[in-house]
N, C-alpha and C positions, 0 to 999 in steps of 0.2 A: 771849766779851767783845765790848761796844756802847764804841763809842768815844762818849765824850759832849763829848769838844771840840770847840771848833768849830764842833759843829752842833746844838747845841742851841738850838729853836725856841721858847723862854721869850719872848722879845723881842717876837716878829712876836703872842703871842696873851695878852699879860699880862693884857687885861682883854676884856669882853667887845665892848665896842667895837671893837677890834680882830680881834676874831673874826670880826664880821659883817663888818668892812672884807675880811675876806680869805675869808670868803666870797663877797663881792659878785667880788672880783675875781677869783676862780677860774669866774666865770658860771653861779653859782648862781640858779636863776631860782626854784625852789619849796622852801621851807627850812621843818622839821620834818614832821611829818606829826598821825599819828592819837595818840600820845600826847602826855598829858600832860607838862611841864616836870618835867625831872628833874634835879638835882643832884648834880655830880658827888660819886662816895663808895665808898667800898672796895670795894662791895658789886654796882657796875655795873663788870662787866668787858668787857662784849662790845656789838656795836649793828649796824646795816644798813644798806646801801646799795642805795635802787632809781633806774636810767635810763631816764629817759623819752625816748623820741625817735619821727619819726611811726612808722606801718606801712607808708615807704617802704624803711625801713631795717629792713623782716625780712628774716632771713639773715646782715645782719652778725654778724661777731665780736668781742668788746670781751673784753678781758685784766684783768684786776684785780693789780696791784703793790704789796704792802708797802713802804713807803720810809721808813718811820721807826717805832719805837718810843713810848709815850704812859708817860710816866711823872714821878712828881708832878707834873703840872701843865702841863709839858712834853715837846713832842714831841723824840727824838732819831735821825738818822738812820742806818740799819743800815750794819750794815758794807759791805755789798755794795754800796749807794749812797753810802755816805761818801766813796767813791774817783770819782763822776762826774764831779769837778769843779766840781757846776752852788750855787752861791750862792743859797738860799733865806732869810736869817737877814735881811734887811733888803729886802720887797717893797713897796713905794709903792701902786699902784695894779692892775690888772687885763692892765693889757700886758705888764707884768714879770713878771705870773705865768703868764699863759702860754707869756707866753718859755721860763720854769723850765720847764712841764709837759712843751713841746713839746723842753726839752732830757736832762729824763728820761726820757721814751717813747723818745727817739731811743738813751740809753743802754741802757735793758730791751731792747731789741731788738740790740741789740751783743750782749747778754747770753745773748738767744736763738740767736742767731746763732752760737755759739760766739767770742766776741772775746776779746782780751786781759783783759779786765776779767770775772772770774767769781768764785762764791762759792768754786769749787775752789780761788781765789790767797790766799783769807783764811781765819782763823779760824772766819769762820760757817757751816762745813757745806757742807750739799748747794748744786749750783748753782740749782736749781729753787726753794729757801725763798721767794723772796722772788716767785714768782708762787701766788697765792691762788688764783685760779678762772677760768679760761676757757670764755665762754657766748655762745650766738649768741641772738641777738633773737628775738623771738617774732612772733605774726601781728598782735601791735599796738602792737611796738617796742618792748617793757618788758623792760630785764633787772634781775634782783637779785640780791643777793648775803647773806647772813643770818648771824646767830652772827659776827662780826667781831670779832678784839682788836682793841682800844683799838688806835690809830694813825696813821700819817699813810698813806693809800694815793692810786696813782695810778689813775686809768681811762684805757684808750689803746685805738684801734681795731688789730687784728690780723689780720682779715680782711671780706673784702666790699667792698673800697675800690670796684668796679662798682658799686654801689648807690648808697652816698654815703660823705661825707668825714666821720666826727664829730672836732672837736677835742679832743687829749689833759687832761685836767683832775686840778689833786691833790686829795684827800677829807680833811679832818680828823676825827677822829671819836674824840670830841666835838669839838663846838664848842659855846661859849657864845653863848646867842640871851637874854641879859638885858636887850637895849635891847627885843625887844617882848616881855620879859616872860614869855620859855617857859625860860629858866635854861639848864643844861647839855642840849645835844641828840644824840641817840644813834640814832636812828633818820633815815635824810638822804633826802630823794628829791629830784632834780636833773633839770633839762632841761640833754642834752649840746649846745651848739653844733654845728652839720652843717651839711654845704654837698653839694649831687648835683655830682659831676664834670663832668657834661652828657652826654646822649645825643649821636648823630649817626645821619642818616640822608643815602644815595647815590640818589637816581636818576636812569634812564638814559632818555633820551627814543629812541623809534628808527619808524621808518617800516615799512607795511607786506611793503619785504622785507629787512628787515634792519636798513637803514643809520641808522648815529646823524641825530641832527635838529638843529642850533643854532639858536639863536635862537628856541625855544618860550621863553615865560613864565609866571612859577606865583606863584601866591601861597601863603605857608604859613600855615594856622590850626589854631589851637588851641582843641579841647573843654572848653569851661570852663559850669558847672555856679551854678547861680542856687536862690535859697530859694526864688525863687517867680515866676508866667512876668513878672509884672508887674517885674521886674530882669531881664529880655531887652530891650537894645538893639532899635529900631523897624526898623532898618537891619540887622541879622543873621539869617545864618537859624538856628533854632530847634529844640525839638524838647524829646521825652520819652524818659527811658526810662527803669532797672527803679531809678536812681538818683536819679531827680527830671530836672528842668525843665534844660534847656544850650542853648547860643548858642556857634557857631564865632564863634571871635575872633580877630581877625590878628595873626601873630606875627611875620613879615615877609613885604615884596613883592618885586615887581621881582626877581624871580628866576629869570636867563635861561639859559639850557643854555647851556654852550658848544660849544665845536670838537669834543669827542668826547660832544657829547650828553647832559653831567649839570649836576646841580642838587645841591648838597654844602652839608649845615647840619648845624654842630654846637652844642656846650654849651645843646643844646637838657632840659628838666626833665622829668621823667616826666610820662606822660600820655598820650591819646590826641590825633592830628595828622594833617593831610590835607593835601596838595599839589595845588590847584585852578590848571589850567591857561588863563589869560586871555588867551592871544594867542597865537593858530597863525602859523609862518612861512609865508610864500604859497608856494602847490604843494601845501598840505595840506590836506585834509577839515575843517571846523570844526566837531571832534568833542568839546574841550574837557576833554579828559581827568580824572575826578578821581583818586585815591590816598592812602587810608587808611593808615595805619601806627600803633605803639602806641609810646611810650619808657618801657622798665622798669628799665630798667640803665644804664648809662656805658657810651661803644665811643669809641675815634677812631681817623682814618682816621688816610691817610699817599700824598702825593702825589710823580709818576713821570712827568715828559716830559708834565705835563698832563693826568695821569689819575687819578685816584683811588678809593683802594678800603679795606677795610678795614684796621686796624693791631690793632687789640685791643681786647676787650669785646665789648658784643653792638651792631654797627652795622647798622642797618634798610637793606635793600637793597631796593629798588622799582621798575620799570620803567611804561612807559605809552607807547603804542602812538599813532601820527598816519598814517593812510590817506594815500596820497597821492594827488591828484587824478586823474584818468582822463581824455582822450579816447579815443574809438573812432574809428580812422580808417577809413573805408570807401572804398577805391579798385577804381574796378569798372569797366565796360568798356558803352555803351548797351546792353545785355543785361540787364545788372548783377550779370552774375560777375566775381569777383575779378581783379581785375587784378596779379600778382605781378611785382618788379623796378623797380618805378616808384622813386626817389630826391627823399622831401620832407623839407621842413624847416620851421620855421615861422618867418614873421615879424610883427613887433607890430603895434602899430594904425596906425603911420606906414609902414608897408610897410617895415621894414628887418626881416635876419634876425637874432635873439637869439643873440648869441655871449659863448661864454664866456671868461675871462681868459687864456689861450691862443691865441684866435681862433677857433677852432675852433665848430662850430654846438650849442650848448644843447641843442635840441630836434630831433628829426630822425629818419630810420626810412628801411630803403628794403621796401617793403612785400611781403609771402608772400602767399600762396595762401588763407593763413587768415585770424581774426581780429586786427587790429594794432590795440593800444592806448598810446598813447604817455603816460607819467605826471610827475607834479609840475608841472606848469603850472599858474600863477600864476591866479585870477581875472582875466577882462579880454577884451578883445578881439584876437584874429589875423587871420594868414591862413596858410592850407596853400598852400604853391608848394614846384612840381612842378621838379627840378632837372636831375633825366633824366627822360624818357619810357623805357618797356620797348621793346625790339627790338617790331615790328609792332603800335605807336599812335602818337597822334599825339601833341603838346604838347597842354598843358590850362591856361589861366592860371589866377591865383591867389584860390581859396576863402574869404572870409571866413565868421569862425564866432568863438562866444565859450564862456566858459570858468568854471561856478560852482563855489566850493566847499564850499558850500551839502549839507549832508551827505543820503545820495539823491540827487544829480543824477545825470542819464544824459548826460556832454555827446561828444554824434558830430558827426560833419563827411564828406558825401560829395564825392568830386570824381571824375568821369567821364571818363575817355580812348579818343573814339572812335578804331576800331581803323584799320588802313590798307588802302585796301582791295585784292584781290587782283588784280584786273582795272584797270591803270589806263584811263579813258575817252578816246578819243582826238575831236578837234574832224573833225566832217565833212570842212571847205571845206578843210582844209589840216595835216591830219595829226598837228597839236599835241600835247602833252600837255595834259592840264587839270590836271598839274601840274608846279612846278620845285623847283630843285634851285640850292645855290648855293656852291659852293667856295670858303673860305676859305684862305688859305695866308700864312704869318707868316716873317717872314727874322730871320735874329739878326746887328744891327750895332752896331761901338762907336763913339760921341760922333763920331770921326775920318773913320768913314765905311769903315773897314774891315770885312769880312763876318769874322762870328764860328761857332763852329759848339760845339755842347756834346755832351759825353761822357751825360750823361743828365739830360733838365730835361723838366718839362710846365706845359704854360698853359694857360687857358681861354679859352675865347672860345662868344659868344651873338648872337642878333636881336635887334634891336627895332625898334618899328614908328612910333617917333619920334625926330626930329636930336637931341633932349635923351638920349636912351638910357632914357625913364625907364620902359617898361611894356615889360619881355622878352615876346616873341612863338616863342621856343623852348626847346627842351632847354638844356644845357651843354654843352658838348664839349672834349674836352679835345684839346692840339695837343700832339703826344709828338714830342721829339728826343730820337734817339737816334745818334750820331756824324755830327751831321749839320747845318747854318746853316740850313736851309728845311723847312717841315715843311707838313701841308695835310688841312683835315677835311672833310667836305662835308653839308650841311647839306638831306635830302629831302623831299618833301610838302610841299613849299610852294605857296600859294597863289597865281597866278597873278595878272598884273597888278595887285602890290601892289609896293611897296619895303623894303627892308629894311636895315638901317641895322646895320653893324657894329660892336664892343663888346670890348673883351679885359676879362675879368673875375678874381672871384677862383673858387673852385670851388665856390662859391655863388648866383653870378648876378650877383651886386653889384658893378658897374663899377669899373672901375680905370682913374685916373688917372697912376699911377705904381705901381709895385713895388718889391722888396729880395728877394733872394737869401739864402738860406742865411747867406752871409759876409757881407751887410750890404752890397751893389753895389746902386745904385739903377739901374733901368728906368725908359723909361715907351715906353707906345704912338705910335707914327706911322702915321696914317693917310692915305691920297690924301685929296684933296677931296672932300667931302661922307658918305666913308667910308660907300654906298651902291648900293646895281643893287635895278635896277628887276627884273623879271620879270612876262615876256609869250609869249605865246603864240611868237611868234619869237623871241626872248632866254630859254627855260623854260631853261638852265642856263646860270646868272651863275657869276663870278669874282671876286675880289677879293684883290689881298693888300695885306697892309700888315707895318711892321718895327715891332720892339722896341728900343730903341737902349738900348746898355748906357754910364754913363757911365765904367767898368774895365773891364776884363776879367775876370769873376768867377772863382773855381775852379770846375776843372771844364770851363772854357771854353776854347776855342782859339783863332788865328785859322784863318782857310780857306787851305788851299790848293785850286787848279782842276789837276787832271792830265787832258788829252784823249786818249784812246785810240781813234787812228784804223787800221780793218780794209780792208787793201791786199789783192785778189785780181791775180797776172797769169797768162799761160801762157808760159812764155819770156821773152820780153821787154816785152811789150805786155800792155794792161789788159785783163784782164778781165769781164766783166759775168756774175753770180750770184747767184739768189735764194735761198741758200743762206743761214744762218743761223748764226752761230758765237758762241762764247761767252771772256770773259775776265774776271778777275779781280785784283785789288790787293792783295798781302799786306807782312807791314813785315819781314819777314826773307828770307834769300837762300834757304834752304831750301824758301822759299813754306809752309812750314806753319801761320803767324797770319794770315790773313786782315784785311785792312784796310779791305775793301771788300764790297757783297752780289755774287752774279755778276751780270757787267754780259752782257746779250744785245744780241749786234752781228750786226743782219738789213739782209743788201746790196739786199733791195728789187729786183734785175734792175741794178744797182750795182757797180764794180768799187772802191769807198772807200765807205767809213762812219766816221761819228765818231759820237762818245759820251766828256760832261765827267763827271769823278766829282769831288765834294766829300771831301776830304780833312783832316787835321790838319797845320796846317804849324808848328807849336811854341805856348809860349806868352808868346812876347814877344822882344825882341831878344836876338840870343844862340843863341837856341834853332833845331832844325829838326827834320825828320824826316825819315828815307826809305823810300822804297818802290819794289818790286819787281813788276813786272809779268807776267801768265804767259795764255797760253792751254789755258784749259782745257774741261771736258766741259760738259755742261748743271747739272749737282751742283757742280760748281766743285773735281773735280780735275784738276793740271796736265796735258796730254799733251805729249806729247815725239816728235822725229820719229824714228819707226815704219815699219815696211815695213809697218801697219793704215791707212796715209791714201794716197792719190795726191796729196799733194803734201809740200812742205817749209815748212816754220816760221819764220821771223827776225825777230829784235826789233830794233829799231835800237838801245836802251839795255840794258842791263842794270840799273841801277838813275836811281832820279831823286829826288830832293833838294828839298822844299819849306821856304819860309820866311816871316818876316812881311814879309822886304822881297822875294822871291822866291818871288810866289803860283802862277805860271802858267807846267806844264809841257808837254810832248806826248811822245809815245811810240807807235810805230809799229810795226804786228806786219803784217809781209806773208805769203801763203800763194801760193807758187810753184806754178803745175803744169808739167806737163812740156809740151813743144812738141809731141812727136807724139801727143798723147793727143784723143781725141776723146770727144763730149758723144755721152750717147744722150738720146733725148727733150728736150733743149735744156738739161739738168740734168748738173752736177757734183755726185755726193757728200762732202761736206765735215763732215772734224770739226775741231776746234781743240784747240791745244794750247802751251805756253809754255815760254820757256828762253828767254834773254837775257843778250846781249853787249853792251858797248856799239860794236863792231861788227857789221855785218848777216851771218848766215852762213845759210848755203844748203847743206842737205844734201839730195840727191837721194833724193827714196823711188817708190815704183811699185806701184802695185797690180796690176794685169792683169785686174782685172774687165771690160776693157774691149779687149785682144788680138785685133786680127784672122785668128783662126786658118783661116780659108778658107785664104785670100791664104800665110798660113804653109804650110798643107798642100799648096796647090800647089804652091809652089819646093820643098818637100821632096821633093814625087814627083817633077818633072820633076829633081832630081841624082842619085835613083836612077836613072831613065834612061839621066843621061851615065854615069854610073859604069859599068853592066850594059853601054853600047854600047865605053865604052873597053877594059870585060875582054875583049870578044870579040876587039877589035884587036887586043891585045896577046899573047892567045891562038894567033889565026889567024898572026903574026909569029915567034912561037916555032916555031910548026910550019913 
């Protein structure tokens, strides 16, 4: 049964003029066809529909639905579509007609997917009765439906949306063509409105090492065909192919690669395109990549953390490679042999080291015995700077060179390091060396004058030829502090009769007027007047000391305490001069397991007393302190005790000492006591070192036996035997 109440379409099609209006509202672009006008009659019961799309629609799927029957000049909803809720009995324009068609297409899709409204829930029979046919567009984009019963039809796309998206359309069969003199039309040809959902391309730009390149600029061009060569713009690159004349038309410009090396373009129509690089980033060869691709299907992209990837459909993914510039570094000796181990950096045309954002050198390397290549240096003028010369070679001044980004250019720079002579020549007149040295010492101080020490710290120093320290004439040396407040380095193989200026630098040799520790404490170098030393044949080995002044105590730094260890040797109660060498060490625990200093050598040098002062941690501020224990040791630092292995006893005047910010100086005396009756052979006594320590001096007698007068002991024993024998004879005589 068909419901005829409320769904009769007769009011809309009451006249031929209204039918034509309806056809226009439904976006019917081509009316009627080859057949002559045919008037509605009882004999004409079928018609046909042809859908025309572009050839890009090849492969899309269209479905024809019958939504209404034709009875007595009127269209009546079928039972299935009567439940759609769509009202089309009073449509006034094409927009309303299009809205109704879209609503009916959505309803039909619900039916096809098993929605709540279906033919099975009505008296209309099978759920598929409303589908007339589903057809795939051919190569020309044409779809035909023949022998259709008269009625109201809906054409809707049901597949192939990756190629294009066609609008659903209502088609009345027949409709009146009276206004055009055609009468009733049963063969309908229409061109559906459609749109291409858009293609997408993702280009990834990398260098020759596979690293992503940011900042490359591209223009996107589309291949456009012209009817004749005269239609090709004069400034466009053009050509011919099997299709005819074409030229490359700008589609989008100023497409710059992201931090992830990507250019992404979406919403592209079908056709052939190319991405042409118009600007290479600095440090890359001027290769100007050209990448061609074709858009034949739609595709979408998705972004995650700045990186794009294909999400759906057919996304074109292409790539382009930009080689980095290369500079071949030839570090050789005077004979042309490769020199390994030289630390080099690149300076700009103004002589400044080129830094990264984190402060490290952007371009640098340590030479090897093979070929050394520096990559990615932009075109321009530079200086090759030797930060540290290898062992056995002299420092070499900066060498200027240029870099070109032109394709095929070979960029090279050569630096020669003279070898250090194996036999330093002597001047025959005064035997002074032809080369000198300069020892540079640094002390750590606080602004208030207090000495400081670093648990672990490194600073850098270099020599310059001028008072302004503009021209460096040495490699950069590292002054290392490990639990000390002073340290030094020595520059060797220096020219004589030359003044050298000392300056603190960063690790690349750039002069520092101030610095900052890792925890933000500022310090500044404090040099003696002139901060220079002149080397001469009479003063070939120079020295200079400067300070680093800190405005507060940094983390990992301590106040300095000074512990003076005095070694005394006595025989009996008298001072005893000796040439022996003894050893001592400072420990931070009473069990003498945790050393707080290196092994200290106490060389007596023919004296009975010798002192040595060691720097120690005296705490990090007010209220803090450190306790230490002193022990005599052997040469390897193992504590000694009073045993029969030594011919002296060891005593230490203090069991422990405490250092602090307000009490920075302490003394400890180690006394070795030799027995009064001992004699020395050849003017020397074999001595060892030992430790142990109490608040009060203790002396435990230790005798060796190495120097006992055996001859005198044997004579005394023999005399005793004689006396005993004589006494025995007298005793026996008296008994008799």
